[in-house]
ZAMARGU-4260 file (C-alpha; in steps of 0.2 Angstrom, whole numbers, plus 5000, padded with zeros to 4 digits):
<rodrens>
0) 5040/5090/4959 | 5048/5085/4942 | 5050/5067/4949 | 5031/5064/4952 | 5022/5076/4939
5) 5014/5066/4925 | 5018/5049/4932 | 5004/5036/4931 | 5002/5029/4949 | 4990/5015/4954
10) 4986/5013/4972 | 4977/4998/4981 | 4968/5001/4997 | 4965/5019/4991 | 4948/5023/4999
15) 4955/5027/5016 | 4970/5029/5028 | 4987/5028/5020 | 4980/5025/5002 | 4969/5040/5003
20) 4982/5051/5009 | 4995/5045/4996 | 4982/5048/4982 | 4979/5066/4988 | 4997/5070/4990
25) 5003/5062/4973 | 4989/5070/4964 | 4993/5087/4971 | 5011/5085/4965 | 5005/5082/4947
30) 5003/5063/4946 | 4988/5054/4938 | 4982/5042/4950 | 4973/5026/4947 | 4964/5021/4963
35) 4958/5004/4968 | 4948/4998/4984 | 4933/4988/4988 | 4922/5003/4992 | 4917/5011/4976
40) 4907/5025/4984 | 4922/5031/4994 | 4933/5029/4979 | 4922/5039/4968 | 4921/5053/4982
45) 4940/5053/4982 | 4941/5055/4963 | 4929/5069/4964 | 4939/5077/4978 | 4955/5076/4968
50) 4947/5083/4952 | 4940/5098/4962 | 4957/5102/4968 | 4964/5102/4950 | 4971/5084/4950
55) 4967/5069/4939 | 4961/5052/4945 | 4951/5037/4939 | 4946/5022/4950 | 4940/5004/4949
60) 4933/4993/4962 | 4947/4982/4967 | 4948/4967/4979 | 4966/4962/4980 | 4961/4944/4984
65) 4955/4943/4966 | 4969/4942/4953 | 4957/4948/4940 | 4954/4964/4949 | 4972/4968/4950
70) 4974/4965/4931 | 4959/4976/4928 | 4967/4990/4939 | 4983/4989/4929 | 4974/4988/4913
75) 4964/5004/4917 | 4980/5013/4919 | 4987/5007/4903 | 4971/5010/4893 | 4968/5027/4900
80) 4986/5034/4900 | 4996/5022/4889 | 5007/5016/4903 | 5009/5013/4922 | 5024/5020/4931
85) 5021/5015/4949 | 5011/5002/4958 | 5008/5006/4977 | 5002/4989/4985 | 4994/4997/5000
90) 4979/4986/5004 | 4981/4976/5020 | 4972/4971/5036 | 4977/4967/5054 | 4965/4957/5064
95) 4978/4953/5077 | 4975/4940/5091 | 4984/4928/5102 | 4988/4912/5093 | 4978/4902/5106
100) 4962/4910/5100 | 4964/4900/5084 | 4955/4913/5074 | 4960/4904/5058 | 4949/4914/5047
105) 4958/4929/5052 | 4974/4921/5048 | 4968/4916/5031 | 4962/4933/5027 | 4978/4941/5032
110) 4988/4929/5020 | 4975/4932/5006 | 4976/4951/5007 | 4993/4955/5014 | 5003/4943/5004
115) 4993/4936/4990 | 4987/4954/4986 | 5005/4960/4984 | 5009/4945/4973 | 4994/4948/4962
120) 5000/4966/4960 | 5017/4960/4955 | 5009/4947/4943 | 4999/4961/4935 | 5012/4975/4934
125) 5028/4966/4931 | 5025/4961/4912 | 5019/4979/4909 | 5035/4986/4917 | 5046/4974/4908
130) 5038/4979/4891 | 5040/4998/4895 | 5058/4995/4901 | 5053/5005/4917 | 5042/5004/4933
135) 5042/5005/4952 | 5034/4994/4964 | 5030/5002/4981 | 5025/4988/4994 | 5018/4993/5011
140) 5025/4982/5025 | 5025/4987/5043 | 5037/4989/5058 | 5029/4973/5064 | 5040/4965/5051
145) 5055/4972/5061 | 5050/4969/5079 | 5039/4954/5083 | 5027/4956/5098 | 5014/4945/5106
150) 4997/4944/5097 | 5004/4949/5081 | 5013/4933/5075 | 5003/4930/5059 | 5001/4949/5055
155) 5020/4950/5057 | 5023/4935/5047 | 5013/4942/5032 | 5023/4958/5033 | 5039/4949/5034
160) 5034/4940/5018 | 5031/4957/5010 | 5048/4962/5014 | 5056/4945/5008 | 5046/4945/4992
165) 5051/4963/4989 | 5069/4960/4991 | 5069/4945/4980 | 5060/4956/4967 | 5072/4970/4969
170) 5087/4958/4965 | 5078/4950/4950 | 5072/4967/4944 | 5088/4972/4935 | 5093/4990/4932
175) 5077/4996/4924 | 5065/4993/4938 | 5064/4999/4956 | 5057/4991/4972 | 5053/5000/4988
180) 5046/4994/5004 | 5038/5006/5016 | 5036/5000/5034 | 5024/5011/5044 | 5023/5011/5063
185) 5007/5015/5072 | 4997/5026/5060 | 4980/5034/5062 | 4970/5023/5050 | 4955/5011/5051
190) 4968/4997/5055 | 4957/4991/5070 | 4941/4989/5060 | 4947/4972/5054 | 4950/4966/5072
195) 4939/4952/5079 | 4946/4952/5097 | 4936/4965/5106 | 4949/4968/5120 | 4963/4971/5107
200) 4952/4982/5096 | 4948/4993/5111 | 4967/4993/5116 | 4972/4998/5099 | 4960/5012/5097
205) 4965/5019/5114 | 4983/5019/5109 | 4979/5026/5092 | 4972/5041/5100 | 4987/5044/5111
210) 5002/5043/5099 | 4998/5037/5082 | 5005/5047/5067 | 4995/5054/5053 | 4994/5044/5036
215) 5001/5059/5028 | 5017/5055/5036 | 5018/5039/5027 | 5012/5047/5010 | 5027/5059/5011
220) 5038/5044/5013 | 5030/5036/4998 | 5032/5052/4988 | 5050/5053/4993 | 5054/5036/4985
225) 5045/5039/4969 | 5052/5056/4966 | 5070/5050/4966 | 5079/5049/4949 | 5077/5033/4939
230) 5094/5026/4944 | 5090/5028/4962 | 5081/5014/4971 | 5076/5018/4989 | 5075/5000/4996
235) 5066/5003/5012 | 5059/5017/5023 | 5053/5014/5041 | 5042/5028/5048 | 5036/5027/5066
240) 5030/5038/5080 | 5044/5045/5091 | 5034/5037/5105 | 5033/5020/5098 | 5045/5007/5106
</rodrens>
């Protein structure tokens, strides 16, 4: 894929799920991927897997609630490869629950990871993109930002924020930068791991087994946005299971 080959692409939340699938797909198409996540062991295993398949990857432990970690991830790309073409802000959690449960710590964690993590990525990559005169932000939102349902108010709020911030960034970016929002529907990932409500966790896992789509489906959408010509900005792609209401 000429639009992906040799691009330098950083990905947060890269150790599993959508991030892992995206890293594998982009590396297979010739990108050099710079991978960040909190689990260094899983990251290093993924780097080795990509290398064994003939791709190129490097990694750094990255907690997106820490601005310095995002700066170091972007810095790794620039130090190793001299530039950064794309930042995929994928890291996110979804400890959904009824508001009446008052799981305030879960709310705070979603704000810190889902919103501030994206903002810290922008703060780290935007100066680099401006200096280069090119760059592409790919921010992962959710279909929850399009359809609000019970138990997902705070999660949906964080993903609505990602869409709003991304649209504002797109309008400010000018003709040299690109901004894409990817809104996945129900996807087979470790989404339920962060849930602290046992009943909702069990329900989510059961539904995931029934009709969730693979993370590779989302990775292909991300690749589609990246591979477009430099003057084509794919604003948003919504990808959901056909069975999802």
